N, C-alpha and C positions, 0 to 999 in steps of 0.2 A: 656936551653933555649929549650921548646920542637921541636921546627922548625927544631933542628940538626941534620944530617944524618950523621957526622962525624966531626972528629979533622978538625975546621974551614971553615965547608961546610955548608951553610943553604940552605934549598932548600926556592923557593919565592913561594909566599902565593898572592890570587887573596883576596880581599873584594870588593861583591857585596853589594853597600850601605855603602856611605860614610857618613851618617849621622853626628850626635855626638859620638855615640858609635862607628863608622866605622872609622868613622878618627882620633881619638882618638888611635884605635887600630894601623891601620896605621901609625899611628906617632913616635909610640914607635917600631914598627916593623922596623922601615927606621932608629929610631938611635940606634938600634942594629945590623946594616947591612946586615937587612934580604931585598930582592929584594920583592916590592908588586905592583902590577896589581890590578887597581878599577876600579868601574864602577859605573854610579849613575844616576838617572834621571834628576841631577839639575847639569847642566854645572856649576856653580860657585863652585860648591862640588868636582867635578873633576878637576877645576883650584886647588885649595888650598890643595888637594893631590899631584898634579904634580908640586906647586913650591915647597913641600916639600920632591920632588923627588922619586914619584909613577908614572909607568905607567899610562896611561889613555888606556881600550879597546875600541873600537867601538860599543861592546854588551857584555852584560854579557858573551856569547857564545866565543868572540873572546879574550877578558881578561882570559878565562879558558884558553884557548886554547895554548894561546901563555906561559902562565905559564908551560902548559905540554909540551910543543914541547921544553921548551928552559930549563927542569930540565933531570939531567942525573943521573939515580939510580944506 
């Protein structure tokens, strides 16, 4: 998987916009054990992503910042 950093370590991914394509990507990544943060203008889409295990940022910047600060490079 391209998100791989090393043996058993996956980088978190942020997805801005969880419509048809974004939600499908989030679902697939979460299924592979990748930590996913999302943000969308539609709260119902964010709820669907959260139900799958994604975290939801208060803003696009907050979702991105949470990923950056939680990643050990």
